[in-house]
N, C-alpha and C positions, 0 to 999 in steps of 0.2 A: 484743790479738791481732786483734780484729774490724777495727780500723783497718788493721793490716798486711794482712789478707786482702782488705780493700776496695781497698788499693793494688795488690795482686797482680791482683785482678779487673780493675782499670783497665789494668794492663800488658798483659793478654792481647789488647787491641785494637790494640796496636802491631804494625807489620810485623815479621816475625821478624828481618830484618837489623838493624833499629833496636834491638830487644830484645837481640839477641846482642851487638851492639857495646856496649850499656849494661852487659851482664854482664861483658864483658872489662874495661871501665873499673873496675867495682866490684871484680872479682877482682884487678886490679893493685894497688889500694889495700889490699885485705885481705892480700895477700902481704907487704906491708911492716908492716902494723899487727898482724897475728896472729902474734906472734913464736913462741909455743909450737907452734902448728900448722905454722908454716914449718919449725921445727927437726925436728918429727916427720917431715915430708915429706922433708927433706934426709937425715935418718938412714935412712929407708927406701930412698931412692935410692942412698945410699952402699953399703948392704948388697946391694941387688939389681942395681945397675949399677956395679960397682967399676971397670970398664974405661973408663967415661966420665970426663972431666975434671970438676973441681969447678965450673967455669964452665958446662959443659953441663948438669950436674945442677941447678944453680941456675936455668938457663933453663927446664928441664923443670918444675921446681917452680913457677915463676912462671906458666907455661902451664897447669899443673894448677889453680892458684887461679882463673885466668881461665875455664877450662873448667867448674870446679865452680860458680862464681858464675853463669855462663851457664845452667847446668842448673837452678839454683834459680829464676831469673827466668823461664826458659822453661817451668817447670812450670805457670805460669799458663795457658799455651796448652793444656797437657795436661788441666788441670782444667776449663777453661771454653771452650776453642776448639770450634767446630762440628765435627761428624763429617766433613763434606766438607773442611774445612780440614786436619784431622789426616790424612785419607787422602791429601791432596795433599802434605803435608810429610813423612810417614813413608814412606820407600822400603824395601819389604821385598824381600829376596833370599834364596834364589830364589823362595820363596812361603811363606805360612803352611802348616805341615804338617798340613792337615786329615786326610789319609788316615791318617797315623800315629796321630793322636789317636782317630780312629774305630775303629782296628783293635785298640786295647788300651791299657793304662796308659802314660802318658808323664810323664817328668820333664823340664821345661825348665830347664836349668842356666844360670843367669844370673850371671856374676861381677860384682863391684862396680866397674863402670865408671860414670862420673858420670851417664850417660843410661840407666841400667837401667830407670827408670820409663817411658821411651819404649818399651822392649821389652814392658813390661807392658801399656801402652796398645795396642800393635799387636795383642797377643793378645786383650785385652778387647774390641776392636772386632769380633772375630770369634766369640768363644766365652767361656763361663764357665770358671772355674778355681778353684784353691785355692792359698793361699800362707800363709807365716808372717807374723804381724802383731804388732808391739809397740805397745801402746796408748801414745798420746802423753800427756804430763803435762797439757797444756792441752786441756780438753775441746772448745773451739771449733775449735782446729787439728785435733784428732783427728777431729771430725765432717767437717771440710772434706776431710781426707785420705781418709777412707772414701768420701765421696761422689765424690771425684775418681776413685777406683779402680773405683767400682761403677756408673758412669752409663751404660754401654753394654750389658754383660751382667753379671748378678749374679756376684760373686766371693765365695767362702767364705774368710774370714780366720780363721786358727787361731792360738791363743796358743802361743808357744814352750814355756811351762811344761807344757803338756799332753803333750809328748812326741810320738812318731811314730804312735801308734795312731790318732788322728783323721785324720792325713794318709793313712795306708793305707786307712782307711775311706772317705774322700772319693775317693781314687783308684779304689777298687773300685766306687764309684758312677758312675764315668765322667769325673771331673774331672781334667784334667791338673794337675800340681803345679809351680808356678813357684818355683824354689828358688835362694836366694843362698848359695853354698857356701863363701865364702872370707874370712870375718871371724874374728877371734880372740874367741871367747866364753868363754874359760877352758879349764881342763883336762877338763871333763866331756864324755864322748862324743867325744873327739878323740885323734888320734895325732900324734906329732911327725914330720912329713913334710917333705922338702926343698922350699923355695920359693926359687928362685934360689940354691940351694945352702945356705941357712940353715934349720935345723930350725924349723918353724912349726906351732903347734897347729892342726890341720886337722880339720874335721868329717868323720867317717866316715859320717854319715847318708846322703849321696847313694848310696854303694855299698850300705849296709845296706837302704835303702828299695827300691832297684832290685832287690836280690836277693829281698826279701820279696814284691814285687809283679810281678816279671818285667817291669818297665817298660823301655821304650826311653828312653835318656838323650840328649836333644837339646840341645846348647849353643845359646844365643842371646845375641848381643851387639849393643848399639846404640851407634853412634858418630856424630859430626858429619859431615854432608856439607860440602864446601868452600863458601866464599863465603856462609855463612849461609843455605843453601838448604833446610835441614831436617836430617833424620836418616836414617841407614841402619840398618836392623835386619836382621842376617844370621842365618839359621838354618843351623847346620852339620849335616852328616850325623850320625845317631845314632852314639854311641861304640860301636865294635865290641867284641863279647864283653865287655860291661861289666855287672856287675863281675867276672865270672869267679868263681874259687873263692878268691881271695886279696883280702880287703878292703883290706889295707894297700897292696898293689901297685895296686889300682884307685884308691885315693886319691892315690898318687904320679902315676899317669897323668893324673888330673884336674888336679893342680897343674901338671904339665908342659904340658898343653893351655892352661891359663890364662896361663902364662908366655909362650907363643908369641903369644897374642893381645895381651898387654901390649906386647910389642915392636913390634906393628903400630900401636898407638895409645897410646904411652907416657904422654903428659900426661893422658889421659882416665881412667886408672885411679885408684882412690880412695886416693891416697898419704897423705892426712892421718890415716888410721886407724892405730893402733898394731898393725900386723899381727904383730909379734913380741913382743907384750906378755907372753904366757905363755911361760916359759922352761923347758927341761928342768931337773930337780932339780940344784941346785948351780951353775947357770950364772947369771951376773949379768945385770941388766937392760941392754938396749941403748939405752934412752932416758934422757935426763938428768932428765926429770920424770915 
């Protein structure tokens, strides 16, 4: 692992267009080599984009592998690039919402696009925050990941197993919560909510935490700029009247928002994850493996 991290450190010296093109080449190879992940991706695309042809879905899947491989190699820039270089490459629109953060609790809702770490760095360049963290099995990689997230402003990383109380406590101390709302973590604390028309086990925590803290919920999504020029980090207006009085309806609204953003940058969503792994009682698995 130390050798791999050393290689990544060397990669961060490359110009971003060179690093990005290298990522595309690696992703192209992985699309053909990683058969199981390719089939998961294509299954997800068949469920979510049934109106597209199989050829179109296969093209999107290949582009996804390319985008994902790029994001892994370009993480070297996020971990070791200078502050001035990151500020030059990360284009924030319309602006970091300092006013909203200073006025009360904030949840930054960041769906699983491949460049979600770029959104985290854009915020870490400006402020401290808190987020859920899953300890990595390899201690060397775990330390590198923590240092990469912590090098501009201190970030409070909380274990998922601890539940929502530490999150609420940190938010009441003035830290915004950077939340990833759209993976399948099993049936606990979830509801089956439509995602592109298919029931998907979806965390209700965004709505419940927003209700408990009266937080503004501000979506943020990072995507690639064209021609390997860097990344765009877009902060959307706070979700109106969120969550309201109906937690299930609020969760539906959240999924609908994510769907809209996926259609704007389809290959960059995290399609290799088994988003529909947890099924309603009595319903068969959608995946072959």
